[in-house]
A tleap script that builds the chain and sets N, CA, C and O, in Angstrom:
source leaprc.protein.ff14SB
mol = sequence {
  NMET PHE GLY MET LEU GLY SER LEU THR LYS
  ALA VAL VAL GLY VAL VAL VAL GLU THR PRO
  LEU ALA ILE ALA ALA ASP VAL ILE THR MET
  GLY GLY ALA CYS THR ASP LYS ALA GLU PRO
  TYR THR ALA THR ALA LEU LYS ARG VAL ALA
  GLU ASN VAL GLN GLN ALA VAL GLU ARG GLU
  LYS LYS CPRO
}
set mol.1.N position { 0.855 -1.283 0.142 }
set mol.1.CA position { -0.033 0.156 -0.034 }
set mol.1.C position { 0.773 1.292 -0.082 }
set mol.1.O position { 0.494 2.246 -0.808 }
set mol.2.N position { 1.941 1.249 0.780 }
set mol.2.CA position { 2.754 2.521 0.897 }
set mol.2.C position { 3.470 2.608 -0.541 }
set mol.2.O position { 3.835 3.740 -0.859 }
set mol.3.N position { 3.695 1.677 -1.356 }
set mol.3.CA position { 4.438 1.741 -2.494 }
set mol.3.C position { 3.359 2.390 -3.577 }
set mol.3.O position { 3.754 2.967 -4.590 }
set mol.4.N position { 2.204 2.260 -3.310 }
set mol.4.CA position { 1.111 2.807 -4.225 }
set mol.4.C position { 1.056 4.373 -4.097 }
set mol.4.O position { 1.066 5.198 -5.011 }
set mol.5.N position { 0.988 4.602 -2.615 }
set mol.5.CA position { 0.989 6.053 -2.202 }
set mol.5.C position { 2.276 7.097 -2.690 }
set mol.5.O position { 2.262 8.279 -3.031 }
set mol.6.N position { 3.207 6.260 -2.582 }
set mol.6.CA position { 4.880 6.794 -3.039 }
set mol.6.C position { 4.547 7.344 -4.600 }
set mol.6.O position { 4.705 8.487 -5.030 }
set mol.7.N position { 4.014 6.112 -5.333 }
set mol.7.CA position { 3.928 6.537 -6.828 }
set mol.7.C position { 2.715 7.554 -7.088 }
set mol.7.O position { 2.598 8.255 -8.093 }
set mol.8.N position { 1.989 7.513 -6.190 }
set mol.8.CA position { 0.832 8.603 -6.518 }
set mol.8.C position { 1.105 9.943 -6.074 }
set mol.8.O position { 0.620 10.963 -6.565 }
set mol.9.N position { 2.038 9.864 -4.966 }
set mol.9.CA position { 2.705 11.274 -4.530 }
set mol.9.C position { 3.548 11.724 -5.654 }
set mol.9.O position { 3.349 12.814 -6.189 }
set mol.10.N position { 4.420 10.975 -6.004 }
set mol.10.CA position { 5.302 11.461 -7.303 }
set mol.10.C position { 4.423 11.998 -8.668 }
set mol.10.O position { 4.716 13.022 -9.284 }
set mol.11.N position { 3.412 11.193 -8.974 }
set mol.11.CA position { 2.731 11.571 -9.782 }
set mol.11.C position { 2.005 12.978 -9.531 }
set mol.11.O position { 1.885 13.830 -10.411 }
set mol.12.N position { 1.572 13.103 -8.322 }
set mol.12.CA position { 1.166 14.386 -7.948 }
set mol.12.C position { 2.051 15.770 -8.051 }
set mol.12.O position { 1.800 16.852 -8.582 }
set mol.13.N position { 2.964 15.380 -7.466 }
set mol.13.CA position { 4.053 16.407 -7.407 }
set mol.13.C position { 4.507 16.669 -8.943 }
set mol.13.O position { 4.750 17.805 -9.351 }
set mol.14.N position { 4.589 15.654 -9.653 }
set mol.14.CA position { 4.905 15.845 -11.084 }
set mol.14.C position { 3.953 16.564 -11.928 }
set mol.14.O position { 4.317 17.090 -12.979 }
set mol.15.N position { 2.793 16.604 -11.524 }
set mol.15.CA position { 1.868 17.477 -12.214 }
set mol.15.C position { 1.793 18.691 -11.762 }
set mol.15.O position { 1.871 19.569 -12.621 }
set mol.16.N position { 1.636 19.093 -10.427 }
set mol.16.CA position { 1.684 20.276 -9.741 }
set mol.16.C position { 3.060 21.139 -9.813 }
set mol.16.O position { 3.073 22.368 -9.869 }
set mol.17.N position { 4.264 20.277 -9.801 }
set mol.17.CA position { 5.470 21.135 -9.687 }
set mol.17.C position { 6.304 20.972 -10.998 }
set mol.17.O position { 6.859 21.988 -11.417 }
set mol.18.N position { 6.473 19.646 -11.786 }
set mol.18.CA position { 7.287 19.709 -12.553 }
set mol.18.C position { 6.761 20.046 -13.929 }
set mol.18.O position { 7.458 20.578 -14.793 }
set mol.19.N position { 5.514 19.714 -14.084 }
set mol.19.CA position { 4.892 20.141 -15.472 }
set mol.19.C position { 4.921 21.530 -15.712 }
set mol.19.O position { 5.357 21.862 -16.814 }
set mol.20.N position { 4.522 22.509 -14.863 }
set mol.20.CA position { 4.631 23.747 -15.101 }
set mol.20.C position { 6.120 24.468 -15.429 }
set mol.20.O position { 6.326 25.410 -16.195 }
set mol.21.N position { 6.959 23.829 -14.720 }
set mol.21.CA position { 8.243 24.013 -15.028 }
set mol.21.C position { 8.834 23.639 -16.251 }
set mol.21.O position { 9.743 24.293 -16.761 }
set mol.22.N position { 8.349 22.600 -16.751 }
set mol.22.CA position { 8.585 22.108 -17.913 }
set mol.22.C position { 8.009 22.884 -19.143 }
set mol.22.O position { 8.543 22.963 -20.249 }
set mol.23.N position { 6.953 23.381 -18.794 }
set mol.23.CA position { 6.225 24.200 -20.030 }
set mol.23.C position { 6.803 25.546 -19.727 }
set mol.23.O position { 6.647 26.261 -20.716 }
set mol.24.N position { 7.345 26.111 -18.857 }
set mol.24.CA position { 8.178 27.199 -18.873 }
set mol.24.C position { 9.575 27.312 -19.655 }
set mol.24.O position { 10.086 28.176 -20.367 }
set mol.25.N position { 9.981 25.967 -19.171 }
set mol.25.CA position { 11.256 25.619 -19.889 }
set mol.25.C position { 11.202 25.622 -21.436 }
set mol.25.O position { 12.100 26.179 -22.068 }
set mol.26.N position { 10.168 25.012 -22.060 }
set mol.26.CA position { 9.732 24.916 -23.319 }
set mol.26.C position { 9.640 26.368 -23.927 }
set mol.26.O position { 10.187 26.658 -24.990 }
set mol.27.N position { 9.011 27.133 -23.281 }
set mol.27.CA position { 8.674 28.543 -23.648 }
set mol.27.C position { 9.898 29.131 -23.780 }
set mol.27.O position { 10.060 29.801 -24.800 }
set mol.28.N position { 10.755 29.054 -23.042 }
set mol.28.CA position { 12.002 29.819 -23.016 }
set mol.28.C position { 13.190 29.303 -23.989 }
set mol.28.O position { 14.090 30.009 -24.444 }
set mol.29.N position { 13.030 28.149 -24.173 }
set mol.29.CA position { 14.114 27.360 -24.895 }
set mol.29.C position { 13.340 27.014 -26.579 }
set mol.29.O position { 13.790 26.232 -27.417 }
set mol.30.N position { 12.140 27.826 -26.696 }
set mol.30.CA position { 11.321 27.560 -27.936 }
set mol.30.C position { 11.054 25.961 -28.327 }
set mol.30.O position { 11.437 25.465 -29.387 }
set mol.31.N position { 10.313 25.225 -27.262 }
set mol.31.CA position { 10.119 23.886 -27.589 }
set mol.31.C position { 11.238 22.841 -27.369 }
set mol.31.O position { 11.070 21.630 -27.516 }
set mol.32.N position { 12.614 23.544 -26.932 }
set mol.32.CA position { 13.469 22.620 -26.885 }
set mol.32.C position { 14.376 22.607 -28.042 }
set mol.32.O position { 15.294 21.790 -28.124 }
set mol.33.N position { 14.063 23.767 -29.211 }
set mol.33.CA position { 14.809 23.960 -30.280 }
set mol.33.C position { 16.243 24.614 -30.128 }
set mol.33.O position { 17.055 24.672 -31.051 }
set mol.34.N position { 16.474 25.144 -28.730 }
set mol.34.CA position { 17.683 25.898 -28.522 }
set mol.34.C position { 18.647 24.905 -27.853 }
set mol.34.O position { 19.834 25.226 -27.790 }
set mol.35.N position { 18.185 23.559 -27.274 }
set mol.35.CA position { 18.934 22.729 -26.815 }
set mol.35.C position { 19.242 21.477 -27.647 }
set mol.35.O position { 18.821 21.418 -28.802 }
set mol.36.N position { 19.962 20.465 -27.115 }
set mol.36.CA position { 20.149 19.322 -27.554 }
set mol.36.C position { 19.146 18.314 -27.408 }
set mol.36.O position { 19.326 17.245 -27.992 }
set mol.37.N position { 18.074 18.495 -26.690 }
set mol.37.CA position { 17.281 17.560 -26.068 }
set mol.37.C position { 16.543 16.834 -27.453 }
set mol.37.O position { 16.274 17.514 -28.443 }
set mol.38.N position { 16.249 15.327 -27.375 }
set mol.38.CA position { 15.554 14.858 -28.338 }
set mol.38.C position { 13.935 15.186 -28.304 }
set mol.38.O position { 13.175 15.167 -29.272 }
set mol.39.N position { 13.657 15.447 -27.129 }
set mol.39.CA position { 11.920 15.937 -27.008 }
set mol.39.C position { 11.969 16.813 -26.010 }
set mol.39.O position { 12.839 16.923 -25.146 }
set mol.40.N position { 10.696 17.623 -26.214 }
set mol.40.CA position { 10.300 18.820 -25.122 }
set mol.40.C position { 10.364 18.255 -23.810 }
set mol.40.O position { 10.161 17.084 -23.489 }
set mol.41.N position { 10.699 19.322 -23.026 }
set mol.41.CA position { 10.470 19.123 -21.608 }
set mol.41.C position { 9.530 18.606 -21.003 }
set mol.41.O position { 9.648 17.666 -20.218 }
set mol.42.N position { 8.367 19.234 -21.340 }
set mol.42.CA position { 6.974 18.907 -20.963 }
set mol.42.C position { 6.675 17.402 -21.444 }
set mol.42.O position { 6.066 16.734 -20.608 }
set mol.43.N position { 6.963 16.830 -22.507 }
set mol.43.CA position { 6.660 15.272 -22.889 }
set mol.43.C position { 7.567 14.669 -21.823 }
set mol.43.O position { 7.088 13.768 -21.135 }
set mol.44.N position { 8.596 14.990 -21.645 }
set mol.44.CA position { 9.451 14.062 -20.507 }
set mol.44.C position { 8.758 14.239 -19.186 }
set mol.44.O position { 8.728 13.196 -18.533 }
set mol.45.N position { 8.166 15.326 -18.592 }
set mol.45.CA position { 7.532 15.463 -17.390 }
set mol.45.C position { 6.348 14.542 -17.535 }
set mol.45.O position { 5.988 13.725 -16.688 }
set mol.46.N position { 5.865 14.734 -18.536 }
set mol.46.CA position { 4.318 13.981 -18.660 }
set mol.46.C position { 4.435 12.394 -18.810 }
set mol.46.O position { 3.495 11.650 -18.531 }
set mol.47.N position { 5.757 11.910 -19.307 }
set mol.47.CA position { 5.753 10.648 -19.341 }
set mol.47.C position { 6.064 9.992 -18.040 }
set mol.47.O position { 5.643 8.872 -17.750 }
set mol.48.N position { 6.960 10.866 -17.115 }
set mol.48.CA position { 7.195 10.449 -15.718 }
set mol.48.C position { 5.936 10.310 -15.015 }
set mol.48.O position { 5.835 9.389 -14.204 }
set mol.49.N position { 4.887 11.158 -15.228 }
set mol.49.CA position { 3.876 11.248 -14.521 }
set mol.49.C position { 2.971 9.796 -14.900 }
set mol.49.O position { 2.463 9.009 -14.102 }
set mol.50.N position { 2.966 9.758 -16.156 }
set mol.50.CA position { 2.519 8.366 -16.550 }
set mol.50.C position { 2.753 7.299 -15.982 }
set mol.50.O position { 1.916 6.450 -15.674 }
set mol.51.N position { 4.242 7.254 -15.749 }
set mol.51.CA position { 4.945 5.962 -15.297 }
set mol.51.C position { 4.641 5.752 -14.018 }
set mol.51.O position { 4.460 4.624 -13.560 }
set mol.52.N position { 4.557 6.919 -13.285 }
set mol.52.CA position { 4.407 6.937 -11.693 }
set mol.52.C position { 2.867 6.357 -11.503 }
set mol.52.O position { 2.658 5.455 -10.692 }
set mol.53.N position { 1.923 6.864 -12.209 }
set mol.53.CA position { 0.486 6.318 -12.138 }
set mol.53.C position { 0.506 4.864 -12.932 }
set mol.53.O position { -0.524 4.217 -12.745 }
set mol.54.N position { 1.337 4.334 -13.651 }
set mol.54.CA position { 1.104 2.915 -14.052 }
set mol.54.C position { 1.624 2.125 -12.823 }
set mol.54.O position { 1.013 1.180 -12.325 }
set mol.55.N position { 2.782 2.593 -12.394 }
set mol.55.CA position { 3.311 1.774 -11.284 }
set mol.55.C position { 2.397 1.500 -10.133 }
set mol.55.O position { 2.293 0.431 -9.532 }
set mol.56.N position { 1.533 2.983 -9.834 }
set mol.56.CA position { 0.808 2.639 -8.433 }
set mol.56.C position { -0.588 1.898 -8.871 }
set mol.56.O position { -1.325 1.464 -7.986 }
set mol.57.N position { -0.890 1.779 -10.074 }
set mol.57.CA position { -1.841 0.803 -10.592 }
set mol.57.C position { -1.531 -0.408 -10.473 }
set mol.57.O position { -2.372 -1.107 -9.908 }
set mol.58.N position { -0.078 -1.167 -11.013 }
set mol.58.CA position { 0.176 -2.152 -11.000 }
set mol.58.C position { 0.432 -2.768 -9.478 }
set mol.58.O position { 0.111 -3.931 -9.235 }
set mol.59.N position { 0.956 -2.020 -8.597 }
set mol.59.CA position { 1.197 -2.240 -7.137 }
set mol.59.C position { -0.190 -2.199 -6.569 }
set mol.59.O position { -0.202 -2.677 -5.435 }
set mol.60.N position { -1.266 -1.818 -6.949 }
set mol.60.CA position { -2.693 -2.073 -6.577 }
set mol.60.C position { -2.871 -3.326 -6.779 }
set mol.60.O position { -3.069 -4.035 -5.793 }
set mol.61.N position { -2.847 -3.871 -8.002 }
set mol.61.CA position { -3.105 -5.083 -8.337 }
set mol.61.C position { -2.589 -6.192 -7.837 }
set mol.61.O position { -3.218 -7.250 -7.826 }
set mol.62.N position { -1.318 -6.053 -7.346 }
set mol.62.CA position { -0.570 -7.288 -6.682 }
set mol.62.C position { -1.279 -7.618 -5.498 }
set mol.62.O position { -1.766 -6.790 -4.728 }
set mol.63.N position { -1.327 -8.993 -5.361 }
set mol.63.CA position { -1.999 -9.238 -3.978 }
set mol.63.C position { -0.906 -9.078 -2.676 }
set mol.63.O position { -1.294 -9.243 -1.519 }
savepdb mol mol.pdb
quit
């Protein structure tokens, strides 16, 4: 149960803190055009949120 809570907490922090910062970074760097990143910061942040939600769901399914 605590593993699920940890993953959900990470997902919430990702949505509340990381995603707005990633959006700001994308605006400043013109969507990552000024950097050598393969994908925009926002896409990376949202992938991490999705991974944390998926981990929480998988841990809930385990007996």
